[in-house]
C-alpha positions in Angstrom: 0.0 -0.1 -0.2 2.9 2.4 0.9 4.7 1.6 -2.4 1.5 2.1 -4.4 1.0 5.4 -2.5 4.2 6.5 -3.2 4.0 5.7 -6.9 0.7 7.7 -7.1 2.2 10.5 -5.4 5.1 10.7 -7.6 2.9 10.5 -11.0 0.8 13.5 -9.6 3.8 15.6 -8.7 5.4 14.7 -12.1 1.9 15.8 -13.7 1.6 18.8 -12.1 5.2 19.9 -12.6 4.9 19.3 -16.1 1.8 21.5 -16.4 3.5 24.3 -14.4 6.5 24.1 -16.8 4.4 24.2 -20.0 2.2 27.0 -18.7 2.9 30.6 -19.8 2.1 31.7 -16.3 5.1 30.1 -14.9 5.8 31.8 -11.5 7.9 31.6 -8.5 7.3 28.8 -6.2 6.4 31.4 -3.4 3.9 33.3 -5.4 0.3 32.4 -5.2 -1.3 32.1 -8.5 -4.8 30.8 -8.3 -5.4 30.9 -12.3 -2.2 28.7 -12.9 -3.4 26.5 -10.1 -7.0 26.2 -11.4 -5.5 25.5 -15.1 -3.2 22.7 -13.7 -5.8 21.2 -11.5 -8.3 20.8 -14.1 -5.8 19.9 -16.7 -4.6 16.9 -14.5 -8.2 15.6 -14.4 -9.0 16.1 -18.0 -5.8 14.2 -19.2 -6.1 11.5 -16.5 -9.6 10.9 -17.6 -9.8 11.8 -21.3 -13.0 10.0 -21.9 -15.0 11.9 -19.2 -16.7 15.1 -20.6 -15.5 18.0 -18.7 -18.8 18.9 -17.4 -19.5 15.5 -16.2 -16.8 15.7 -13.4 -19.5 17.4 -11.2 -21.4 14.1 -10.9 -18.7 12.7 -9.0 -18.4 8.8 -9.1 -21.0 8.5 -11.8 -18.7 10.2 -14.1 -16.2 7.3 -13.3 -18.2 4.3 -13.8 -20.8 3.3 -16.7 -23.1 1.0 -14.4 -23.3 3.3 -11.7 -24.0 6.2 -14.1 -26.9 4.2 -15.5 -28.3 3.4 -12.1 -28.0 7.0 -11.0 -29.7 8.2 -14.2 -32.6 5.9 -13.6 -32.7 6.9 -10.0 -32.9 10.7 -11.1 -36.4 10.2 -12.3 -37.5 9.9 -8.6 -34.5 11.6 -6.9 -33.9 10.9 -3.2 -33.4 14.5 -2.6 -36.8 15.5 -3.7 -38.2 15.8 -0.3 -35.5 18.3 0.6 -36.0 20.3 -2.6 -39.5 20.7 -1.7 -39.0 21.4 2.0 -36.4 24.0 1.0 -38.5 25.8 -1.6 -41.1 26.5 1.0 -38.7 27.5 3.8 -37.3 30.0 1.6 -40.6 31.6 0.7 -41.9 31.4 4.4 -41.4 35.0 6.0 -39.5 35.4 9.3 -41.5 36.4 12.4 -40.6 40.2 11.3 -42.1 39.6 7.9 -38.8 39.6 5.8 -37.7 36.6 3.9 -34.4 35.1 2.8 -34.8 36.8 -0.5 -34.2 40.2 1.5 -30.8 39.2 2.3 -29.4 38.0 -1.1 -28.7 39.4 -4.4 -31.2 38.6 -7.0 -33.5 37.6 -4.3 -31.4 34.4 -3.6 -32.3 32.9 -7.0 -29.6 31.5 -9.2 -26.7 32.6 -7.1 -25.2 29.3 -5.8 -22.5 29.7 -8.4 -21.1 32.6 -6.7 -20.5 31.1 -3.1 -18.2 31.0 -1.3 -17.1 34.4 -1.6 -14.2 36.6 -0.1 -15.7 39.4 2.1 -13.0 42.1 1.8 -14.7 44.1 4.8 -14.5 41.0 7.0 -11.3 39.8 5.6 -12.6 36.1 5.4 -14.3 33.7 3.2 -18.2 33.5 3.5 -20.1 30.4 2.4 -23.6 30.2 1.3 -24.4 28.1 4.6 -23.0 31.0 6.7 -24.7 33.6 4.8 -28.1 31.8 5.4 -27.6 31.5 9.1 -26.4 35.2 9.3 -29.6 36.2 7.5 -31.6 34.3 10.0 -29.9 36.0 13.0 -30.2 39.3 11.3 -33.9 38.8 11.3 -34.1 37.6 14.8 -34.2 33.9 13.9 -32.1 31.0 15.5 -29.5 29.8 13.4 -29.8 26.1 11.9 -27.4 23.3 12.2 -24.7 23.6 9.5 -24.6 19.8 8.7 -28.2 18.6 7.8 -32.0 18.9 7.8 -33.0 22.5 7.3 -29.7 24.0 6.2 -29.5 21.0 3.7 -33.1 21.7 2.4 -32.2 25.5 2.0 -29.2 24.9 0.3 -30.5 22.2 -2.1 -33.3 24.7 -3.1 -30.7 27.4 -3.7 -28.5 25.2 -5.6 -31.1 23.8 -7.8 -32.1 27.3 -8.9 -28.5 27.5 -10.3 -28.4 24.2 -12.0 -26.2 24.5 -15.3 -24.7 27.8 -14.2 -21.0 27.6 -14.4 -19.0 28.0 -11.0 -17.8 31.6 -10.8 -15.8 32.2 -7.9 -13.8 35.4 -7.5 -10.6 36.1 -5.8 -10.5 39.8 -5.3 -7.1 41.9 -5.3 -6.6 41.5 -1.7 -3.7 39.7 -0.3 -5.9 38.0 2.5 -8.0 36.5 -0.4 -5.0 34.9 -1.8 -4.1 33.8 1.7 -7.4 32.0 2.2 -7.1 30.4 -1.3 -3.6 29.2 -0.4 -4.6 28.1 3.2 -7.4 26.0 1.6 -4.9 24.5 -0.8 -2.6 23.7 1.8 -5.5 22.0 3.9 -6.6 20.2 0.9 -3.0 18.4 0.5 -2.0 18.0 4.1 -2.2 14.5 5.5 -3.8 14.2 9.0 -5.5 11.6 11.2 -4.5 8.1 12.2 -4.5 7.0 8.6 -2.3 9.8 7.5 -4.6 10.7 4.7 -5.2 14.1 3.0 -8.2 15.2 1.1 -6.0 14.6 -2.1 -5.2 11.2 -1.2 -8.6 9.9 -2.0 -9.9 12.5 -4.5 -6.8 13.5 -6.7 -4.6 10.1 -6.3 -7.3 7.5 -6.6 -10.8 9.0 -8.2 -12.6 6.0 -9.9 -11.0 3.4 -7.6 -12.7 1.7 -4.9 -12.6 1.8 -1.0 -14.6 -1.1 -0.1 -17.9 -0.8 -2.1 -17.5 2.9 -2.6 -16.0 4.5 -5.8 -14.0 7.7 -5.1 -15.0 10.8 -6.5 -12.8 13.2 -8.3 -11.9 16.4 -6.4 -12.7 18.4 -9.5 -16.4 19.6 -9.3 -16.8 17.8 -6.0 -18.5 20.7 -4.5 -20.6 21.7 -7.4 -23.2 18.8 -6.4 -23.7 20.0 -2.9 -25.8 19.5 -0.8 -26.1 15.7 -1.4 -28.3 12.8 -0.4 -26.1 10.0 0.7 -27.4 6.5 1.2 -24.7 6.1 3.7 -26.4 9.1 5.8 -29.8 7.9 5.0 -30.3 11.5 4.3 -29.3 14.9 3.0 -26.0 16.6 4.2 -24.2 19.9 3.3 -20.8 20.7 2.6 -19.9 21.3 6.2 -21.1 17.7 7.1 -19.0 16.3 4.0 -15.9 17.9 5.4 -16.5 16.7 9.0 -17.1 13.3 7.8 -14.0 13.2 5.6 -12.0 14.1 8.7 -13.9 11.4 10.7 -13.1 8.9 8.1 -9.4 9.4 8.1 -9.5 9.2 11.9 -8.7 12.7 12.4 -10.4 15.2 14.7 -13.0 17.1 12.8 -13.2 20.8 13.1 -16.3 22.9 14.0 -18.4 23.4 11.0 -17.7 26.7 9.4 -14.3 26.9 10.9 -11.9 29.0 9.0 -9.9 26.0 7.5 -13.1 24.5 6.4 -14.2 27.7 4.7 -10.9 28.1 3.0 -10.7 24.7 1.6 -14.3 25.4 0.2 -13.1 28.4 -1.2 -10.0 26.6 -2.9 -12.0 23.6 -4.2 -14.8 26.0 -5.6 -12.3 28.4 -7.5 -10.6 25.3 -9.2 -13.8 24.1 -10.4 -14.7 27.5 -12.1 -16.4 27.0 -15.5 -18.0 23.7 -14.5 -21.8 23.6 -13.9 -23.8 23.5 -10.7 -25.2 20.2 -10.5 -26.7 20.3 -6.8 -28.6 18.9 -5.1 -26.8 15.6 -5.7 -27.3 11.9 -4.7 -24.4 9.6 -3.7 -24.2 6.1 -2.5 
């Protein structure tokens, strides 16, 4: 296992170095260049899986396995997330006690904006996710915040994602060194090994997409957040991006962070930015 992991790491490193050397945006190693990073990240997956249509990476393991994709397409006629979608639509339209609604907190009334989240708030100096923005909206209107991992939050984000389906991810990095730092922090978190299993996020989702861990086919990191939130058979219900990060940490036997910790917000920023141009497909369903 160690020898195989080393071989995979070596191949990945060589591929990313090759892209960096052939890119016209070659930069010093200590300079953050999100544009070059995103290009190298996407090209790595496009060349590793030349038969997968670029827009299909947002469908996770279903883009890696023909049998699974067929079963999923049949399941999409009666999707398991439908109950959350209906609940989220109703919740979104229901006024708070003060008469205002979520639409009062977001641009375009909150419709068709999922592709712009998370964003970097230059006033706050931090990344703001859609989940965080929804709870801030609730609290600003005198309502208690929801759990970040499932239930109401998953339903609300499912509805908002659905109104953005097909729109390309469009994450901005403003001309602010703190935004670059957040991107770089997210990238570092993604590639850092942790936990008793000494796995990083990249161990599964860059080195081994399409391969199996027990019965599960590993999803590619490219476009992995475009499908959020998701219904997972493993969960017997819906889960948010926060829930996925917490679960990933637990699966590697690392100590999970609090949902919406700075590190999770930064890694969401990184993964969303490198998926720019790929369509929103959420809410999704996974085994």
